[in-house]
Wavefront OBJ file of the C-alpha trace (Angstrom):
o trace
v -1.957 3.524 -11.764
v -1.389 0.168 -10.062
v 1.845 -1.255 -8.716
v 2.574 -4.878 -9.609
v 3.258 -6.755 -6.376
v 4.441 -10.097 -5.061
v 4.164 -11.416 -1.529
v 6.947 -13.641 -0.149
v 6.337 -15.285 3.233
v 6.822 -18.881 4.365
v 3.714 -18.685 6.577
v 0.584 -19.628 4.595
v -1.620 -17.693 7.019
v 0.471 -14.517 6.732
v 0.574 -14.829 2.923
v -3.192 -15.095 2.851
v -3.590 -12.026 5.081
v -1.161 -9.877 3.065
v -2.534 -11.080 -0.286
v -6.033 -10.103 0.853
v -4.808 -6.627 1.832
v -3.138 -6.257 -1.578
v -6.212 -7.439 -3.487
v -8.430 -5.026 -1.562
v -6.214 -2.020 -2.304
v -7.165 -0.006 -5.423
v -3.549 0.848 -6.321
v -2.069 -2.636 -6.107
v -2.101 -5.613 -8.472
v -1.066 -8.985 -7.071
v 1.146 -10.932 -9.465
v 1.556 -13.837 -7.048
v 2.279 -14.955 -3.498
v 5.108 -17.342 -2.694
v 6.333 -19.403 0.246
v 10.014 -19.043 -0.624
v 12.494 -16.787 -2.379
v 13.267 -19.206 -5.217
v 9.662 -19.263 -6.447
v 9.457 -15.476 -6.175
v 12.671 -14.994 -8.150
v 11.408 -17.302 -10.913
v 8.233 -15.240 -11.151
v 10.186 -11.987 -11.304
v 12.235 -13.307 -14.207
v 9.133 -13.230 -16.412
v 6.959 -10.543 -14.800
v 7.636 -6.874 -14.107
v 7.356 -6.261 -10.364
v 7.228 -2.821 -8.743
v 6.838 -3.779 -5.083
v 7.664 -6.789 -2.892
v 6.047 -7.497 0.465
v 8.865 -9.533 1.962
v 9.206 -11.619 5.097
v 12.719 -11.648 6.552
v 12.945 -14.925 8.474
v 12.464 -17.731 5.951
v 14.121 -21.158 5.709
v 17.037 -21.753 3.310
v 17.066 -18.210 1.857
v 16.246 -15.246 4.104
v 14.620 -12.080 2.851
v 17.949 -10.257 2.971
v 19.739 -13.026 1.057
v 16.964 -12.953 -1.532
v 17.531 -9.240 -2.139
v 21.300 -9.720 -2.370
v 20.690 -12.074 -5.288
v 18.497 -9.701 -7.314
v 20.070 -7.756 -10.176
v 17.245 -5.218 -10.249
v 15.513 -4.396 -6.991
v 11.894 -3.226 -6.868
v 10.620 -1.304 -3.872
v 10.631 -3.399 -0.713
v 8.209 -3.381 2.200
v 9.610 -5.720 4.848
v 7.151 -7.627 6.987
v 8.341 -9.298 10.190
v 7.404 -9.924 13.782
v 10.773 -8.739 15.114
v 11.705 -5.077 15.547
v 15.466 -5.741 15.687
v 15.659 -6.087 11.896
v 14.598 -2.471 11.326
v 18.140 -1.046 11.217
v 19.317 -3.639 8.689
v 16.204 -2.990 6.598
v 17.298 0.644 6.413
v 20.576 -0.506 4.836
v 18.566 -2.234 2.115
v 16.803 1.023 1.229
v 13.424 -0.377 2.249
v 10.371 1.704 1.430
v 8.837 0.675 4.739
v 8.973 -1.848 7.560
v 5.768 -3.407 8.889
v 5.513 -5.474 12.040
v 3.069 -8.363 12.349
v 0.181 -8.316 13.026
v -0.449 -5.695 10.339
v -3.092 -3.019 10.880
v -5.042 -1.989 7.777
v -4.387 1.742 8.263
v -0.645 1.119 8.698
v -0.643 -1.020 5.546
v -2.423 1.747 3.604
v 0.088 4.350 4.779
v 2.932 2.095 3.660
v 1.392 1.633 0.210
v 0.905 5.395 -0.139
v 4.609 5.869 0.560
v 5.446 3.326 -2.145
v 3.088 5.016 -4.634
v 4.559 8.458 -3.943
v 8.114 7.169 -4.371
v 7.190 5.329 -7.589
v 5.670 8.473 -9.103
v 8.648 10.571 -8.000
v 11.098 8.166 -9.627
v 9.050 8.070 -12.824
v 8.946 11.882 -13.056
v 12.657 12.235 -12.375
v 13.575 9.534 -14.858
v 11.585 11.227 -17.620
v 12.737 14.761 -16.880
v 16.280 14.547 -15.583
v 17.923 11.323 -16.766
v 19.085 8.230 -14.953
v 19.941 8.484 -11.286
v 20.284 6.434 -8.117
v 19.537 7.185 -4.471
v 22.221 6.646 -1.857
v 22.215 7.016 1.932
v 25.130 8.947 3.396
v 25.316 10.453 6.897
v 21.677 9.440 7.478
v 20.597 11.493 4.450
v 19.103 10.216 1.204
v 20.889 11.738 -1.786
v 19.966 11.612 -5.454
v 23.009 11.034 -7.653
v 22.861 11.337 -11.433
v 24.761 8.393 -12.854
v 26.201 10.502 -15.679
v 28.101 12.525 -13.046
v 29.655 9.516 -11.286
v 33.373 9.173 -12.023
v 34.128 6.025 -10.094
v 33.062 3.925 -7.134
v 35.657 2.656 -4.690
v 35.645 0.054 -1.914
v 36.473 1.777 1.377
v 36.582 -0.719 4.237
v 33.009 -1.558 5.231
v 31.841 1.352 3.063
v 31.782 2.326 -0.598
v 32.973 5.740 -1.749
v 30.964 7.282 -4.601
v 33.051 9.909 -6.403
v 31.185 12.318 -8.676
v 32.088 15.452 -10.591
v 30.833 17.465 -7.626
v 31.913 15.609 -4.467
v 32.292 12.188 -2.871
v 30.115 10.342 -0.356
v 30.648 7.295 1.836
v 27.824 4.754 1.692
v 27.340 1.690 3.889
v 26.922 -0.765 1.032
v 28.803 -3.290 -1.079
v 30.524 -3.078 -4.438
v 28.293 -5.897 -5.654
v 25.170 -3.894 -4.880
v 26.396 -0.916 -6.926
v 27.530 -3.208 -9.726
v 23.989 -4.602 -9.947
v 22.269 -1.199 -9.794
v 24.340 0.621 -12.430
v 24.135 0.279 -16.203
v 26.559 -2.366 -17.450
v 26.886 -0.393 -20.668
v 28.389 2.581 -18.855
v 29.977 1.149 -15.712
v 32.665 -1.541 -15.578
v 34.231 -3.195 -12.559
v 37.919 -3.035 -13.451
v 39.289 -4.128 -10.080
v 37.927 -5.746 -6.933
v 37.943 -2.267 -5.380
v 36.868 -0.085 -8.318
v 33.919 0.435 -10.658
v 34.444 3.172 -13.249
v 32.252 5.219 -15.574
v 33.734 4.504 -19.006
v 32.585 7.928 -20.246
v 35.061 9.495 -17.808
v 38.108 7.473 -18.921
v 40.622 9.723 -20.691
v 43.334 7.117 -21.350
v 44.426 3.690 -20.162
v 47.240 1.166 -20.418
v 47.762 -2.377 -19.209
v 47.881 -1.301 -15.556
v 45.759 1.834 -15.109
v 42.737 3.739 -16.389
v 43.083 7.496 -15.964
v 40.178 9.688 -14.922
v 41.450 13.226 -14.610
v 44.604 13.025 -12.515
v 43.554 9.790 -10.817
v 44.965 6.439 -11.904
v 42.534 3.580 -11.343
v 44.257 0.167 -11.138
v 43.169 -2.506 -13.629
v 43.048 -6.160 -12.658
v 44.764 -8.369 -15.199
v 41.550 -10.233 -16.044
v 39.443 -7.040 -16.205
v 41.361 -5.130 -18.875
v 39.527 -6.951 -21.675
v 36.174 -5.985 -20.121
v 37.199 -2.331 -20.255
v 38.428 -2.573 -23.847
v 35.180 -4.236 -24.894
v 33.037 -1.641 -23.081
v 34.969 1.275 -24.609
v 34.611 -0.192 -28.097
v 30.818 -0.077 -27.772
v 30.630 3.273 -25.990
l 1 2 3 4 5 6 7 8 9 10 11 12 13 14 15 16 17 18 19 20 21 22 23 24 25 26 27 28 29 30 31 32 33 34 35 36 37 38 39 40 41 42 43 44 45 46 47 48 49 50 51 52 53 54 55 56 57 58 59 60 61 62 63 64 65 66 67 68 69 70 71 72 73 74 75 76 77 78 79 80 81 82 83 84 85 86 87 88 89 90 91 92 93 94 95 96 97 98 99 100 101 102 103 104 105 106 107 108 109 110 111 112 113 114 115 116 117 118 119 120 121 122 123 124 125 126 127 128 129 130 131 132 133 134 135 136 137 138 139 140 141 142 143 144 145 146 147 148 149 150 151 152 153 154 155 156 157 158 159 160 161 162 163 164 165 166 167 168 169 170 171 172 173 174 175 176 177 178 179 180 181 182 183 184 185 186 187 188 189 190 191 192 193 194 195 196 197 198 199 200 201 202 203 204 205 206 207 208 209 210 211 212 213 214 215 216 217 218 219 220 221 222 223 224 225 226 227 228 229 230 231
């Protein structure tokens, strides 16, 4: 099995180095290398990409801004010369973080991590249904989307409420909105995304999930009605 990859780095020398490492690795297939995020995004609109080797400091659109604009995020291996970005990379659920100059053995270890995670996700998807991974209290948790009741903005955090418990995640509502199925999850308010399978009743102001009343924005009620009609 080979992972489809793209390399995004504004330095032509660094792109050449990383592209050579990718081409020499038996488990990687290079789709393309790009000097900016716009070109990479255009490529990803027509090609399936499993892994991005991504520089952080780029003109116009940084690596982080590039990821914020993606609806579906492949695995990410950040590549940068500065160690201070490591903590922020963790928030973006990066598979790994490589510092320039890149040693071949460190690159190989990073690719192995990406391969292992790809295979794990494939096995889980086939055997146990759709799920997402979240980071809460420095732990990585697997959450089955069918068990999510709603997602709620909570200051700088997002609260994920499931049938079993709730967890605070340092993330954004937009990120969850992009990661979850639009057929099953609807953003009904600036502070709430709900699983339409969990809605028991609703009116012009609230959707009820169990004993909880979720507020509906005036312009979001039609989105909920439409989603429920196709559920």
